[in-house]
C-alpha positions as CSV (number, residue, x, y, z in Angstrom):
1,X,86.7,86.6,-29.7
2,X,87.9,83.2,-31.6
3,X,87.7,83.0,-35.4
4,X,85.6,80.0,-35.1
5,X,82.3,82.2,-34.4
6,X,84.1,85.7,-35.4
7,X,86.0,85.2,-38.3
8,X,85.3,89.0,-39.6
9,X,88.8,90.5,-38.1
10,X,92.4,91.0,-39.8
11,X,94.0,90.1,-36.2
12,X,92.0,86.8,-35.2
13,X,92.1,85.3,-32.0
14,X,92.5,81.3,-31.9
15,X,90.9,80.3,-28.8
16,X,89.5,83.8,-27.5
17,X,86.6,84.2,-25.8
18,X,83.1,83.0,-27.1
19,X,80.3,84.5,-28.6
20,X,78.2,84.0,-24.6
21,X,81.9,84.8,-22.5
22,X,82.0,88.3,-24.0
23,X,78.0,89.0,-23.9
24,X,77.8,88.0,-20.3
25,X,81.2,90.8,-19.5
26,X,79.7,93.2,-21.1
27,X,76.2,92.8,-19.2
28,X,78.3,92.8,-16.1
29,X,80.5,95.6,-16.9
30,X,78.1,98.0,-18.2
31,X,75.4,96.9,-15.4
32,X,78.4,97.6,-12.3
33,X,80.7,100.5,-14.1
34,X,79.4,104.3,-15.1
35,X,79.9,104.0,-18.9
36,X,80.1,107.1,-20.4
37,X,80.8,105.6,-24.0
38,X,81.8,102.5,-26.7
39,X,83.5,101.4,-29.1
40,X,83.4,98.5,-31.4
41,X,86.9,97.5,-33.5
42,X,88.5,95.3,-35.1
43,X,85.1,94.1,-37.1
44,X,85.8,93.7,-40.7
45,X,83.1,92.1,-43.0
46,X,85.7,91.6,-46.1
47,X,87.1,88.8,-43.7
48,X,83.4,87.1,-43.4
49,X,81.2,86.8,-46.4
50,X,78.7,85.0,-44.6
51,X,78.0,87.9,-42.1
52,X,78.7,86.4,-38.9
53,X,81.2,88.2,-37.8
54,X,78.9,91.6,-38.2
55,X,75.8,90.0,-37.2
56,X,77.7,89.1,-33.8
57,X,79.2,92.7,-33.4
58,X,75.3,94.2,-34.1
59,X,74.5,91.4,-30.9
60,X,77.1,92.6,-28.8
61,X,76.4,96.3,-29.7
62,X,72.1,95.7,-28.3
63,X,73.7,94.4,-25.3
64,X,75.6,97.3,-24.6
65,X,73.0,99.5,-25.6
66,X,70.4,97.7,-23.2
67,X,72.7,97.5,-20.6
68,X,73.4,101.1,-21.1
69,X,69.6,102.1,-20.9
70,X,68.9,99.7,-17.4
71,X,71.7,101.8,-16.0
72,X,70.6,105.5,-17.3
73,X,67.2,104.3,-15.9
74,X,68.5,103.4,-12.8
75,X,70.0,106.4,-12.0
76,X,66.8,108.5,-13.0
77,X,64.8,106.7,-10.4
């Protein structure tokens, strides 16, 4: 993610994706693919004392969990 919205990383990527772009991509992939696991990496709260990066990462994990729940509900209909 772009360090302007996600400064809590040891490997900043200027010009990286925005939060909304990542959220849409995660939702799209989770809705269309058979996901069996996921991982969050490169979050380093040490580099972001405001907590914005941790909050963004938690929101992305929530989006993944909700998408996986929808996927599971579709399988059991």
